[in-house]
C-alpha positions as CSV (number, residue, x, y, z in Angstrom):
1,X,-78.1,37.5,-164.3
2,X,-78.5,34.2,-162.3
3,X,-76.3,33.6,-159.3
4,X,-75.9,30.2,-157.9
5,X,-76.2,29.6,-154.1
6,X,-74.7,26.4,-152.9
7,X,-75.4,25.0,-149.5
8,X,-74.6,21.8,-147.6
9,X,-77.2,19.4,-146.5
10,X,-78.0,20.0,-142.8
11,X,-76.8,17.4,-140.4
12,X,-79.5,15.1,-139.1
13,X,-82.3,16.6,-141.2
14,X,-82.1,14.6,-144.4
15,X,-81.2,11.0,-145.0
16,X,-77.7,11.1,-146.7
17,X,-78.7,8.0,-148.8
18,X,-81.5,10.0,-150.4
19,X,-80.2,13.6,-150.5
20,X,-77.1,15.0,-152.1
21,X,-74.5,16.5,-149.8
22,X,-74.9,19.9,-151.4
23,X,-77.8,21.7,-153.1
24,X,-77.5,24.4,-155.7
25,X,-80.2,27.0,-156.3
26,X,-80.1,29.5,-159.1
27,X,-81.3,32.9,-157.9
28,X,-82.3,35.5,-160.5
29,X,-83.2,39.1,-159.8
30,X,-86.4,40.2,-161.6
31,X,-85.5,42.0,-164.9
32,X,-87.8,44.8,-164.1
33,X,-86.0,45.5,-160.8
34,X,-82.6,45.4,-162.5
35,X,-83.8,47.8,-165.2
36,X,-85.1,50.2,-162.7
37,X,-82.4,50.1,-160.0
38,X,-79.4,48.3,-161.3
39,X,-77.9,45.2,-159.7
40,X,-76.0,46.8,-156.8
41,X,-78.9,49.0,-155.7
42,X,-81.5,46.1,-156.1
43,X,-79.3,43.8,-154.0
44,X,-78.8,46.5,-151.4
45,X,-82.5,47.2,-151.1
46,X,-83.5,43.5,-150.9
47,X,-80.8,42.9,-148.2
48,X,-82.0,46.0,-146.3
49,X,-85.7,44.9,-146.4
50,X,-84.8,41.3,-145.4
51,X,-82.8,42.6,-142.5
52,X,-85.6,44.9,-141.4
53,X,-88.2,42.1,-141.6
54,X,-85.9,39.7,-139.6
55,X,-85.4,42.4,-136.9
56,X,-89.1,43.0,-136.8
57,X,-89.8,39.3,-136.4
58,X,-87.2,38.9,-133.7
59,X,-88.6,41.9,-131.8
60,X,-92.1,40.5,-132.1
61,X,-91.0,37.1,-130.8
62,X,-89.2,38.8,-127.9
63,X,-92.2,41.0,-127.1
64,X,-94.5,38.0,-126.9
65,X,-92.1,36.1,-124.6
66,X,-91.7,33.4,-127.1
67,X,-88.5,31.6,-127.9
68,X,-87.2,29.7,-130.9
69,X,-85.9,26.2,-130.5
70,X,-82.3,25.7,-131.3
71,X,-81.2,22.8,-133.6
72,X,-80.6,20.3,-130.7
73,X,-84.0,21.0,-129.0
74,X,-85.8,20.9,-132.4
75,X,-84.4,17.4,-133.0
76,X,-86.2,16.1,-129.9
77,X,-89.6,17.5,-130.6
78,X,-92.1,14.6,-131.0
79,X,-93.5,14.0,-134.4
80,X,-97.1,14.1,-133.1
81,X,-96.7,17.3,-131.0
82,X,-98.7,20.3,-132.1
83,X,-97.5,23.9,-132.3
84,X,-98.6,26.1,-129.4
85,X,-99.2,29.2,-131.6
86,X,-102.3,29.7,-133.7
87,X,-102.9,31.3,-137.0
88,X,-106.0,33.5,-137.3
89,X,-108.6,31.9,-139.6
90,X,-109.1,33.8,-142.8
91,X,-105.8,35.6,-142.8
92,X,-104.5,36.3,-146.3
93,X,-101.4,34.4,-147.5
94,X,-100.1,36.5,-150.3
95,X,-99.1,35.2,-153.7
96,X,-96.6,38.1,-154.1
97,X,-95.0,40.9,-152.0
98,X,-94.3,44.4,-153.2
99,X,-93.1,46.1,-150.0
100,X,-94.7,48.7,-147.8
101,X,-96.4,51.6,-149.5
102,X,-96.1,50.1,-153.0
103,X,-99.8,50.2,-153.9
104,X,-99.5,50.7,-157.6
105,X,-97.0,47.9,-157.9
106,X,-99.3,45.6,-155.8
107,X,-102.3,46.4,-158.1
108,X,-100.1,45.7,-161.2
109,X,-98.9,42.4,-159.7
110,X,-102.4,41.4,-158.8
111,X,-103.5,42.0,-162.4
112,X,-100.6,40.0,-163.7
113,X,-101.6,37.1,-161.5
114,X,-105.1,37.2,-162.8
115,X,-103.9,37.2,-166.4
116,X,-101.6,34.3,-165.7
117,X,-104.3,32.3,-164.0
118,X,-106.8,32.9,-166.8
119,X,-104.2,31.9,-169.4
120,X,-103.2,28.8,-167.4
121,X,-106.8,27.8,-166.9
122,X,-107.5,28.1,-170.7
123,X,-104.5,25.9,-171.4
124,X,-105.5,23.4,-168.7
125,X,-109.0,23.0,-170.3
126,X,-107.4,22.4,-173.7
127,X,-105.0,19.9,-172.1
128,X,-107.8,18.1,-170.4
129,X,-109.7,17.9,-173.7
130,X,-106.7,16.0,-175.2
131,X,-104.8,18.8,-177.0
132,X,-101.1,18.5,-176.5
133,X,-99.7,21.2,-178.8
134,X,-100.2,24.0,-176.3
135,X,-97.9,26.9,-175.3
136,X,-98.4,27.4,-171.6
137,X,-98.0,30.9,-170.1
138,X,-94.6,32.0,-168.9
139,X,-94.1,31.0,-165.3
140,X,-95.7,27.5,-165.7
141,X,-93.4,25.0,-164.1
142,X,-94.9,21.6,-163.4
143,X,-96.4,21.1,-166.9
144,X,-93.0,21.8,-168.4
145,X,-91.0,19.6,-166.0
146,X,-93.4,16.7,-165.5
147,X,-95.1,16.6,-168.9
148,X,-92.5,18.3,-171.2
149,X,-94.9,20.9,-172.4
150,X,-93.8,24.1,-174.1
151,X,-93.9,27.4,-172.1
152,X,-93.9,30.9,-173.6
153,X,-90.7,33.0,-173.4
154,X,-90.5,35.7,-170.8
155,X,-92.3,38.9,-171.7
């Protein structure tokens, strides 16, 4: 079941002539999660995990002696200034997250990503060769939106 989240455009961040005053985002819980846990339990677990990660991030920032700029200070940061923190080269930026200790789910998700990318690549090669009557794998977004291509139904 999709739920709509509506939020107002932040003051001073986006030009009001170019951006709507409010944005609406449809948020849908994964069907597999709903089937396994039910909506209330799924929402509770997601909220608990988000709260835990936010608390962990805040504790990490505090332990390192860092501080986060507030909205006023952030407005006055120069466009050409660089961040003072560094990311370690070669660190993995995950495509998906399964939560701590969920090894079987992580392996399954990785397999699904491989299957999707292989299917997408095969469709892309056909598209580049001039074929247009292609059904792209479920999850394809840009080809559907920008080129009006057909996308498979959810599994």
